[in-house]
N, C-alpha and C positions, 0 to 999 in steps of 0.2 A: 452119570445117568440122571440124577435128580435135576441137574441144571438143564439138561436137554429136555426133560419133561416139562419144566417150567417155561422154557422157551416155546415149546410146542403148544402149551396151553395158552400162552399169550397170543401166539399167532392165530389160534383157533378163535379166541375171543375177539381179536381185532378183525378177523374175517367176518365173523358173525355180525359185528357192529356195522361193518361196511355194507353188508347185504341188507341189514335192517334199515339203514339210513334212507335209501331211496323210497322204500315203502312208507316211511313216516313222512318224509318231505312231500310226497305226492298228495297227501291228505291236507296239506297246509297250502292254501293258495298264495301265490306271490302277491305282494302289495299292489293294489289296484286291479287285480284280476277280477273279471266278472262285472266291472262297472258298466252300467247301461249306456248305450249309444242313443243319442237323441235323433230321431228320424222325423222328417216331414214328407208330405205327399208329393209325388210327381203326378199331378192331375192328368197330364196329357197321355200318360201310359198306365192309367188305372181305371178300373170299372167297378161300379156298384150296381148290382142287378136284383130285381125282385120278380118272382113268378107266382101266379095265382090261377085258380080254375074259375072260369066263367062260362056258364051254359055248357058245361062238359068239355070245354076246350081249354088248353093250357095257354095262357097269355103271359107275356113278360114285358117288363119295362126297365128303365135305368134312371138313375139320378145323375144329372149332368154336372151338378156342383155339390161338392162335399169336401171337407177338410179332415186331415188325420194328423195327430201329434202322438208320437210314440217314443217312450224310453224303453229300450229293450236290450237284454243280454241273454243269449241262449244258455249261458252257463249259470245265470243268476236270475231266473224268472221272477223270484220273489221281490226283486227290486225294480221290476218292470211295471210300466203304466201305459194305458192307451186311452185316447180321447178322440171320438169321431163326432163331427157335427154335419148334419145333412140339410141342405136347402130344399125343403119339400116342394117349393114351387118349380124346381128344376126337373120334376118327374116327367118322363117321356115314354109313352107306350107305342108311339107311332100312329096314334089315332087322337086327333084333337078333341073330338066329342067325349071320348072316354077319359082323356086327361082332365078335361074340365069337370067331369063327374067325380073323378077321384079327388080333385081339389075342393069339392063342395063341402058344405057344412055337415052332411050326413056321413062323410067318409073322412078324409084327412083334415078337413076344415083348415086349409092352408092360410086363409087371411087371418085367422085367429091364432093358429099355431104354425108359424112359418118355418120353424126348425125342429128337428128331432136330434137327440143326442144319446150316444152310448159312451159311458165312462166306466172303464175297468180299472179298479185299484188292486186287483189280484190276477196274476197270470201264473198258471201251473203247467208243469209238463204232463203230457198224456201219452198213451200208447201210440197215437197217430201223429203226435207233434206237441201242440200246446193248446191251452184253453184260457180264454179271457173271461173273467168272472166280474160282472158289474151290473149296472142298471141302464135300461133303455127308457128314455123319456120320449114318448110318442103321443101326439095329440095332448090329452089332459091326463095321461096315466104314466106312472113310473113302475116298472116291473123288473125283477131280477132276471138276468139273462146270462147264459153260458154260450160263448162263441168259440167253437173249435177252429184251429187254424194251423197252417204250416208256415214255416219261415226259413228262408235261406239267405245267406249273405254272398256278396260278390264285390269284386273291385272292377270298375269300368271306367276307363280313361283316367285312372289314378284316383277315382273317388269311390268311397264306400257306399254301397247301395244294399237294400234289403227287398226281398220279394215275399209278399205275404198273401196267402189265399185261404179261403174257407167258405163255409156254408152253415146256415142255421135256419130253423123253422120257427116262425112266430104264429100265434093265434091272434088274428086281427081283432076279434071281439074283446080280447083281454085289454086292449088299448082304446076301446070305444070306436074303432074304425068300422062303422056300420050302424047307423041310427035309422029309425023308422023302418021302411021296407027293406033296407040294406042289412038289417039284423038277421034276416033269413039266410041260411047257407045252402039252400037248394039251387040257387042260381050262381052265387059267388061263394066259393068255399071259404072255410074259416082259416085254413092253413095258407101261409104266405112264406115262400122260401126266399131267403135273402142270401146272395152269394157275392163274393168280392175277389178281385185279383188286383193287388196293389203293388206299385213300385214306389219304394220309399228311398229318400236320399238322406245321408247323414248330414246333420246341420252342425256347424262349428261356431 
């Protein structure tokens, strides 16, 4: 009887260990798991748009030239990074006179500040997806900025790609976009909504 009891106890202990093992191993990532993938922009299939209110009407434009470099892991956002550079001269609202005004010294001052940059050194998970936390350098100002976004991966023609989209709102006057008469917000609103839909390809 005592021998049988010892055998039964050993079997119970062994079974408990087997049940516990998967729970423990699930908490320990495999070597290399969560390593960020380096992505670059597929410019032909990506858009960067801005919207603003002028004289009570909603206007929008796009930037035709910009670059994106991203190291991203959905399972390890803490190791992820994002860098965006925008050619400010490439803005296009569909109206040449308005575009020239936006490029002028009182607004984007493009001849003096031809590029703007967003650099995020921290990416965190959020309820809706992710959030890139960094600094936007626009015109002659640098401000902290949080950019919410979603990200999904796919394999297309044997290649790894990522689809990233999001939207954030800037206060143009925080960046000095609006000097002289343009500081007033009764004709041109202070809020500028920036949205993006990006296709990124994994670089090897």
